[in-house]
VODOVEX-951379 format. One record per residue: residue in one letter; x, y, z of N, C-alpha, C in turn. Coordinates in steps of 0.02 Angstrom, whole numbers, plus 50000, padded with zeros to 5 digits. Last residue first. Example, Ala and Ser with C-alpha at 12.3 -4.5 7.8 and 13.67 -1.06 7.14 Angstrom:
S	50642	49888	50354	50684	49947	50357	50645	50002	50394
A	50660	49716	50390	50615	49775	50390	50660	49835	50390
***
This chain:
L	57587	57560	49000	57658	57578	49008	57665	57649	49029
E	57470	57439	49031	57482	57511	49034	57557	57523	49045
V	57366	57314	48966	57434	57336	48982	57439	57412	48979
A	57243	57271	48922	57249	57289	48993	57317	57318	49011
A	57252	57229	48790	57218	57292	48804	57229	57316	48876
G	57418	57162	48766	57346	57157	48771	57317	57224	48792
F	57556	57179	48654	57523	57196	48716	57448	57185	48711
S	57701	57119	48595	57630	57113	48583	57594	57123	48650
L	57852	57154	48512	57814	57160	48574	57740	57157	48556
T	58007	57107	48448	57935	57104	48437	57899	57107	48504
D	58159	57179	48383	58120	57150	48438	58045	57154	48421
A	58283	57168	48282	58212	57181	48273	58172	57145	48328
A	58426	57225	48381	58394	57186	48328	58320	57202	48326
G	58476	57288	48491	58502	57308	48426	58471	57271	48368
G	58333	57310	48599	58402	57293	48585	58422	57316	48516
G	58230	57433	48683	58243	57379	48636	58317	57368	48626
K	58174	57464	48840	58225	57485	48793	58242	57425	48748
I	58026	57513	48915	58061	57457	48883	58111	57486	48833
S	57945	57564	49063	57991	57582	49009	58025	57520	48982
T	57873	57516	49164	57845	57574	49129	57888	57596	49071
I	57832	57378	49259	57874	57403	49205	57838	57460	49169
G	57756	57317	49354	57772	57387	49366	57816	57417	49311
T	57705	57190	49347	57776	57198	49360	57794	57269	49379
A	57572	57185	49309	57586	57185	49381	57660	57195	49396
N	57579	57173	49170	57555	57236	49199	57573	57241	49273
F	57615	57039	49157	57662	57092	49137	57643	57158	49170
N	57495	56982	49203	57559	56968	49237	57610	57022	49221
S	57397	57034	49112	57395	57051	49183	57461	57037	49219
G	57489	57029	48963	57428	57051	48997	57438	57065	49070
L	57548	57006	48801	57566	57021	48870	57504	57051	48903
S	57462	56886	48701	57482	56954	48716	57504	56959	48788
T	57488	56763	48573	57463	56783	48639	57486	56854	48650
A	57480	56654	48440	57482	56724	48461	57451	56733	48530
G	57581	56506	48441	57518	56542	48435	57524	56612	48462
V	57709	56457	48421	57653	56410	48425	57587	56446	48415
S	57800	56557	48430	57793	56526	48364	57734	56478	48362
T	57725	56689	48528	57766	56629	48520	57757	56602	48449
T	57722	56847	48611	57702	56803	48558	57749	56743	48555
G	57774	56919	48720	57702	56915	48711	57678	56871	48655
L	57921	56971	48651	57882	56973	48712	57808	56970	48694
T	58071	56923	48585	57999	56924	48572	57963	56921	48638
S	58225	56992	48527	58184	56964	48581	58111	56970	48562
P	58367	56969	48422	58297	56990	48430	58263	56955	48489
G	58531	57012	48489	58484	56970	48451	58413	56992	48464
T	58608	57105	48559	58638	57068	48504	58590	57026	48463
A	58552	57168	48669	58574	57210	48614	58597	57170	48553
D	58406	57119	48758	58473	57104	48734	58491	57144	48672
L	58308	57249	48836	58314	57189	48796	58385	57181	48771
I	58264	57306	48992	58311	57316	48938	58320	57250	48902
L	58137	57381	49082	58157	57318	49051	58203	57335	48993
T	58104	57467	49233	58132	57468	49166	58153	57398	49144
E	58045	57440	49359	58020	57496	49318	58043	57493	49246
I	57981	57318	49463	58034	57332	49414	58006	57386	49368
N	57886	57262	49552	57924	57322	49570	57986	57334	49526
T	57899	57085	49514	57863	57145	49536	57912	57202	49553
I	57875	56928	49448	57917	56988	49444	57876	57048	49465
Y	57806	56811	49423	57838	56820	49489	57887	56879	49489
A	57755	56816	49291	57710	56804	49348	57742	56819	49416
F	57813	56828	49169	57818	56886	49212	57779	56877	49278
G	57780	56717	49097	57849	56725	49117	57861	56784	49163
A	57649	56735	49056	57661	56693	49116	57733	56699	49141
D	57665	56808	48935	57640	56841	48995	57656	56801	49059
V	57820	56748	48862	57748	56761	48860	57727	56789	48928
I	57972	56778	48783	57937	56775	48847	57864	56791	48836
D	58119	56734	48708	58047	56737	48696	58013	56729	48763
T	58278	56819	48686	58232	56773	48719	58161	56783	48695
A	58451	56853	48684	58387	56856	48648	58341	56803	48676
A	58521	56894	48843	58519	56852	48783	58452	56861	48749
T	58505	56971	48952	58571	56970	48922	58576	56923	48863
L	58390	57087	49005	58395	57021	48975	58461	57019	48936
T	58377	57174	49153	58411	57172	49088	58416	57100	49065
L	58275	57272	49246	58286	57202	49229	58316	57202	49159
T	58296	57398	49367	58301	57379	49297	58313	57304	49291
D	58218	57515	49475	58248	57449	49465	58243	57430	49392
K	58226	57659	49571	58216	57632	49503	58253	57567	49495
G	58172	57641	49743	58204	57676	49687	58187	57643	49621
L	58180	57484	49830	58163	57555	49827	58199	57587	49769
G	58176	57334	49731	58178	57370	49794	58156	57441	49786
G	58090	57197	49651	58132	57257	49650	58128	57292	49717
L	58092	57027	49654	58060	57085	49685	58109	57143	49685
M	58056	56883	49573	58104	56936	49578	58066	56997	49603
***
C-alpha cells in the first residue's frame, strides 16, 4: 500500500493483531486509526513478545489514534513517531 501526496490515513475496521512484518509493504501513510469496537494489538502476539521495528518505521506513520477498547502497542528502540 502506497500513500499519495498530502496526509494519508490507514483505518483498521476490525480489531486485529499486527506484528512488524505486517507493515512491510506499507509506505507514505501518516496516520493509523485503530478499530473503535474492539482491542487491537500492534507489535506483540500471544505466541511471543516482539516489537514494532524497522518495517513499521518505514511506513511513515507519525500518529496513531486508538479505538474504543484497550489497545496494546509495543515499540522497539528504532521506532520514531
